[in-house]
C-alpha positions in Angstrom: -18.9 -6.9 -3.3 -20.3 -10.4 -4.1 -18.1 -11.8 -1.3 -19.3 -9.5 1.5 -22.9 -10.2 0.6 -22.3 -13.6 2.2 -22.6 -12.8 6.0 -20.4 -15.7 7.0 -17.6 -14.5 4.8 -18.0 -10.8 5.7 -18.3 -11.1 9.5 -15.2 -13.4 9.7 -13.0 -11.2 7.3 -12.6 -14.3 5.2 -13.9 -12.3 2.2 -10.8 -10.1 2.5 -8.5 -13.2 2.6 -10.1 -14.5 -0.6 -9.8 -11.2 -2.3 -6.1 -10.7 -1.4 -5.4 -14.2 -2.7 -7.1 -13.4 -6.0 -5.0 -10.3 -6.5 -1.9 -12.1 -5.4 -2.5 -14.6 -8.2 -3.2 -11.9 -10.7 0.0 -10.1 -9.7 1.9 -13.3 -10.6 0.1 -13.5 -13.9 1.0 -9.9 -14.9 4.6 -10.3 -13.8 4.9 -13.3 -16.0 3.3 -11.4 -18.9 5.7 -8.5 -18.4 8.8 -10.7 -18.2 7.8 -12.6 -21.3 7.1 -9.4 -23.2 10.7 -8.3 -22.2 12.0 -11.4 -24.0 12.8 -13.5 -20.9 12.7 -17.3 -21.7 9.6 -19.1 -20.5 11.4 -21.3 -17.9 13.3 -18.4 -16.4 10.2 -16.2 -16.5 8.2 -18.8 -14.6 11.0 -19.2 -12.1 11.0 -15.5 -11.4 7.3 -15.5 -11.1 7.4 -18.4 -8.6 10.0 -16.6 -6.5 8.0 -13.4 -6.6 4.9 -15.2 -5.3 7.0 -17.1 -2.7 8.7 -13.9 -1.5 8.0 -13.7 2.2 6.2 -10.3 2.2 4.4 -10.8 -1.1 3.1 -14.1 0.3 2.2 -12.6 3.6 0.1 -9.8 2.0 -1.5 -12.2 -0.4 -3.0 -14.2 2.4 -3.7 -11.8 5.2 -6.6 -9.9 3.7 -4.9 -6.4 3.5 -5.0 -4.1 0.6 -1.3 -3.9 -0.1 -1.4 -6.8 -2.5 -4.0 -4.8 -4.5 -1.4 -2.0 -4.9 1.2 -4.5 -6.0 -1.2 -5.9 -8.7 -2.1 -2.5 -10.0 1.5 -1.3 -10.0 2.5 -4.4 -12.1 -0.5 -3.9 -14.4 0.2 -0.2 -15.0 3.9 -0.9 -15.7 3.0 -3.8 -18.0 0.7 -1.7 -20.2 3.1 1.3 -20.0 6.0 -0.8 -21.3 3.9 -2.4 -24.0 2.9 1.1 -25.2 6.5 2.3 -25.0 7.8 -0.6 -27.1 4.9 -1.2 -29.5 3.2 2.2 -29.7 -0.3 0.7 -29.9 -3.2 3.0 -29.1 -5.1 0.3 -27.2 -2.4 0.2 -24.6 -2.4 4.0 -24.4 -6.1 4.0 -23.6 -5.7 1.1 -21.1 -2.8 2.6 -19.0 -4.9 5.2 -17.2 -7.2 2.8 -15.5 -4.5 1.0 -13.5 -3.1 4.4 -12.6 -6.5 5.5 -11.3 -7.2 2.5 -9.1 -3.6 2.4 -7.9 -3.9 6.0 -6.5 -7.3 5.2 -5.0 -5.7 2.1 -3.3 -2.6 4.0 -2.1 -2.4 7.8 -2.3 1.4 7.6 -2.0 1.4 6.1 -5.6 0.5 9.5 -7.0 4.1 10.7 -6.6 5.4 7.6 -8.4 2.9 8.0 -11.3 3.8 11.7 -11.6 7.5 10.7 -11.8 6.6 8.0 -14.4 4.9 10.6 -16.6 8.0 12.8 -16.5 10.1 9.8 -17.5 7.7 9.0 -20.4 7.8 12.7 -21.5 11.6 12.8 -21.8 11.7 9.3 -23.4 9.2 10.4 -26.1 10.9 13.8 -26.6 14.5 12.8 -26.8 14.4 9.2 -27.9 11.3 8.8 -30.0 11.7 12.4 -31.3 8.1 13.1 -31.1 6.8 16.7 -31.2 5.6 18.5 -28.0 2.0 18.6 -29.1 1.9 14.9 -29.9 3.5 14.1 -26.6 1.0 16.3 -24.7 -1.9 14.5 -26.5 -0.5 11.1 -25.5 -0.1 12.1 -21.9 -3.5 13.7 -21.7 -5.1 10.5 -23.0 -3.0 8.5 -20.6 -4.0 10.3 -17.5 -7.6 11.2 -18.5 -9.1 8.4 -16.3 -6.9 9.5 -13.4 -8.0 13.1 -13.7 -11.7 12.3 -14.0 -11.4 9.9 -11.0 -9.7 12.6 -8.9 -12.4 15.1 -9.8 -15.1 12.7 -8.9 -13.4 11.7 -5.7 -13.1 15.4 -4.6 -16.7 16.0 -5.6 -17.9 13.0 -3.5 -15.9 14.1 -0.5 -17.4 17.6 -0.7 -21.0 16.2 -1.1 -20.7 13.8 1.8 -18.4 15.6 4.3 -18.5 19.2 3.2 -14.7 19.1 2.8 -13.5 18.4 -0.7 -10.1 17.3 0.7 -11.4 15.2 3.6 -9.6 12.2 2.2 -6.3 13.8 2.9 -7.0 13.8 6.7 -5.2 11.0 8.5 -6.6 9.1 11.5 -3.1 7.9 12.4 -1.0 8.9 15.3 2.0 10.2 13.2 0.0 13.1 11.8 -3.1 13.5 14.1 -4.9 16.0 11.8 -8.3 15.4 13.3 -6.9 16.4 16.7 -4.3 19.1 16.0 -6.0 20.7 13.0 -2.5 21.9 11.9 -2.7 20.6 8.4 0.4 19.2 6.7 3.3 18.7 9.1 6.8 19.7 8.1 9.9 17.6 8.2 11.6 18.7 11.4 14.9 17.7 12.9 13.1 15.1 15.0 11.7 13.5 11.8 15.0 13.0 10.1 16.0 9.9 12.3 12.5 8.4 11.4 13.1 9.0 7.7 16.5 7.3 8.0 14.9 4.4 9.9 12.3 3.9 7.2 15.0 3.9 4.6 16.8 1.1 6.4 13.5 -0.8 6.6 13.0 -0.5 2.9 16.5 -2.0 2.3 15.6 -4.9 4.6 12.4 -5.6 2.8 14.2 -6.5 -0.4 17.9 -5.6 -0.4 18.4 -6.6 -4.1 16.3 -3.6 -5.2 19.1 -1.1 -4.8 21.6 -3.4 -6.6 19.2 -3.8 -9.5 18.6 -0.1 -9.7 22.3 0.5 -10.0 22.8 -2.3 -12.6 19.8 -1.1 -14.7 20.9 2.5 -14.5 24.4 1.7 -15.7 23.3 -0.5 -18.6 20.5 1.7 -19.8 22.7 4.8 -19.6 25.3 3.2 -21.7 22.7 2.1 -24.3 20.8 5.4 -24.0 17.5 3.7 -23.0 15.9 6.7 -21.2 12.8 4.8 -20.1 14.7 2.0 -18.3 17.1 4.6 -16.8 14.1 6.5 -15.4 12.6 3.4 -13.9 15.9 2.5 -12.3 16.4 6.0 -10.8 12.8 6.3 -9.6 12.9 2.8 -8.0 16.0 3.9 -6.1 14.3 7.2 -5.1 10.9 5.6 -4.1 11.9 4.6 -0.6 13.1 8.1 0.2 9.9 9.6 -1.1 7.8 7.1 0.9 9.8 7.8 4.0 9.2 11.5 3.6 5.5 10.9 3.0 5.2 8.7 6.0 6.9 11.1 8.4 5.9 14.5 7.0 2.7 14.4 5.1 -0.7 12.7 5.6 -0.2 9.0 5.9 0.8 7.2 9.0 0.2 3.9 7.4 2.4 4.3 4.3 4.7 1.6 5.4 2.7 -1.1 3.6 3.4 0.5 0.3 7.2 0.0 0.9 6.7 -3.5 -0.4 6.3 -1.9 -3.9 10.1 -2.2 -4.0 9.6 -5.9 -4.5 7.5 -5.8 -7.7 9.6 -3.0 -9.0 12.7 -5.1 -8.5 11.2 -7.9 -10.7 10.2 -5.3 -13.3 13.8 -4.0 -13.4 15.0 -7.6 -13.8 12.8 -7.8 -17.0 14.1 -4.5 -18.3 17.7 -5.5 -17.5 17.4 -8.8 -19.3 15.7 -7.1 -22.2 18.9 -5.1 -22.8 20.6 -8.4 -23.7 17.9 -10.0 -25.9 20.2 -10.0 -28.9 23.0 -11.8 -27.1 23.7 -15.5 -27.3 21.3 -17.9 -25.6 24.0 -19.2 -23.2 24.8 -15.7 -22.1 21.2 -14.8 -21.4 20.4 -18.0 -19.6 23.5 -17.6 -17.5 22.5 -14.0 -16.7 19.0 -15.1 -15.8 20.4 -17.9 -13.5 22.6 -15.5 -11.7 19.7 -13.1 -11.1 17.5 -16.1 -9.9 20.2 -16.9 -7.3 20.3 -13.2 -6.2 16.5 -13.2 -5.8 16.7 -16.3 -3.6 19.4 -14.8 -1.4 17.5 -11.5 -1.1 14.3 -13.4 -0.1 16.3 -15.3 2.5 17.6 -12.0 3.9 14.0 -10.8 4.0 13.1 -13.8 6.2 16.0 -13.0 8.5 14.8 -9.3 8.6 11.3 -10.3 9.5 12.6 -12.4 12.4 15.0 -9.8 13.6 13.2 -6.5 13.8 10.5 -5.7 16.3 8.1 -3.8 14.0 7.7 -7.0 11.8 5.9 -8.9 14.6 2.7 -9.2 12.7 4.4 -10.7 9.6 6.5 -12.9 11.8 3.5 -14.4 13.6 1.5 -15.0 10.4 4.4 -16.7 8.5 5.3 -18.8 11.5 1.7 -20.0 11.8 1.6 -20.9 8.1 4.8 -22.9 8.3 3.4 -24.8 11.3 0.2 -25.5 9.4 -2.0 -23.3 11.7 -4.7 -20.8 10.7 -3.2 -17.4 9.9 -4.7 -14.3 8.5 -5.4 -10.9 10.0 -3.5 -9.6 13.1 -4.4 -10.9 16.6 -8.0 -10.0 17.2 -8.8 -11.6 20.5 -9.4 -8.3 22.3 -11.7 -7.1 19.4 -13.6 -10.4 19.6 -14.2 -10.0 23.3 -15.4 -6.4 22.9 -17.8 -7.4 20.1 -19.1 -10.3 22.3 -19.5 -7.9 25.3 -21.5 -5.4 23.3 -23.9 -8.0 21.9 -24.3 -9.9 25.2 -25.1 -6.8 27.2 -27.3 -5.3 24.4 -25.4 -2.1 24.4 -26.1 -1.5 20.7 -29.3 0.4 20.9 -29.2 3.4 18.6 -27.0 4.8 15.7 -23.7 6.6 16.2 -23.5 6.2 20.0 -20.3 4.2 20.2 -17.0 6.0 19.5 -14.5 3.5 18.1 -10.9 4.6 18.0 -9.0 1.4 17.3 -6.7 0.5 14.4 -8.3 -2.9 14.3 -11.8 -1.7 15.2 -13.2 -2.7 11.8 -13.3 -6.3 13.2 -15.6 -5.1 16.1 -18.0 -3.6 13.5 -17.9 -6.8 11.4 -18.6 -9.1 14.3 -21.5 -7.1 15.6 -23.0 -6.6 12.2 -24.1 -3.1 13.2 -22.0 -0.5 11.4 -24.6 2.3 12.0 -24.0 2.0 15.8 -20.4 3.2 15.6 -18.5 6.4 14.9 -15.1 5.5 13.6 -12.3 7.2 11.8 -14.1 7.1 8.4 -17.2 8.9 9.7 -17.8 12.6 9.1 -18.3 13.4 12.8 -15.3 11.4 14.1 -13.1 14.4 14.8 -15.8 16.3 16.8 -16.7 13.1 18.7 -13.1 12.7 19.7 -12.6 16.3 20.8 -16.1 16.7 22.4 -17.6 13.3 23.2 -20.0 14.5 25.9 -23.6 14.4 24.6 -22.5 12.8 21.3 -21.7 9.2 22.3 -22.5 6.8 25.1 -19.4 4.6 25.0 -15.8 5.0 23.9 -13.8 2.0 22.8 -10.0 2.6 22.7 -7.0 0.4 23.2 -4.7 0.9 26.2 -2.5 4.0 25.6 0.6 1.8 25.4 -1.0 -0.4 22.8 -2.5 2.3 20.6 -0.6 1.4 17.4 -1.0 3.6 14.4 -4.4 5.1 15.4 -4.8 6.5 18.8 -6.7 9.8 18.7 -8.7 9.5 21.9 -5.7 8.7 24.0 -3.7 11.6 22.5 -6.6 14.1 23.0 -7.5 12.8 26.5 -4.3 11.2 28.0 -5.8 10.8 31.4 -9.1 9.2 30.3 -8.2 5.5 30.1 -6.7 4.9 33.5 -8.0 7.9 35.5 -11.4 8.7 33.9 -10.6 12.4 33.8 -12.7 14.6 31.5 -16.2 13.3 31.9 -18.1 14.3 35.0 -21.8 14.6 34.1 -22.5 11.0 33.0 -20.9 7.6 33.3 -18.6 6.5 30.5 -16.9 3.2 29.8 
């Protein structure tokens, strides 16, 4: 909030870049704290932290002003406090855990599935390894998730008060689900969705291929040593890409792809847990093991660079990273069209009254920022967006949409009115642009 109070920072999106840089740095701090807590030597821990920050996709999201790096930070913070509590049993950590969980879910709804799985892992760990009683475990879990439960109740209440629908936040403005248009609710995984799920799984492997190897290594070592918590983390890390692929293609989020980078911080957490299993071995052995993993991380990051340069859907990441290596300004995606639209609206004084411009553009937030008139627009976050898309006549004076072939993730108007953009079909009683 302090950043966006400065108009120069807010209207150029630089406030978002500063914020993502801050949380990128905090992610590195918490990763180093976690590795050190797992007994990793300082030099090796700092080396892993540097490689994490320099990882192509972590670096990309830490400078481009998106919210994905906030998810990374909250994931690392929640796992750090969880591991501390698992190992030390201190109540202060138990009370702290729930707050990163809460904000992680608010940042990325897909994280709710991972947290639920993590709670199951903790239950079995406490029940069968710590030998705690059922009532004591239930009390621990209730304290742990209390902030998350209160946050969820408050969020549902606010959605009901503002929109009249307590589950409005589950509606997706993105093309893959199109809830606001179809009104069909949760989509099912059909035969046509299976190839997309498999495609997303291959993408997650390309993002950081070392993740699956680390999951296997940690699972084998923790199974042999009967470390149930580490085993659960290994199995859940291996299953996370499949869960996200199903969410992306079958449930409510067409933009879940950004959370796939959670495989990167999880990989470094698994490195810490893996090296912790050898904390009582000789120094040369542990140092050698750490050096081998450092080399593996470097190779995996190099493959990520190749992956970014080779696949079409990584065009945005490729452009930003190339600009940074050439010493040019880089940040948000290309916004030339949005800049022109904002300038056109201002020059022609088309912003005259509230809620008269329907904005259906994945990058439309930049138009709102540049004009400085958020009240003039109806966008995907507004209560009346669905009605304005379906029945715009009499509700709005102008409709701003990208070309149908350039719709990207959000393209509700072009889906609902496929002949509007090029043929102007639908509106007959008044001029529209």
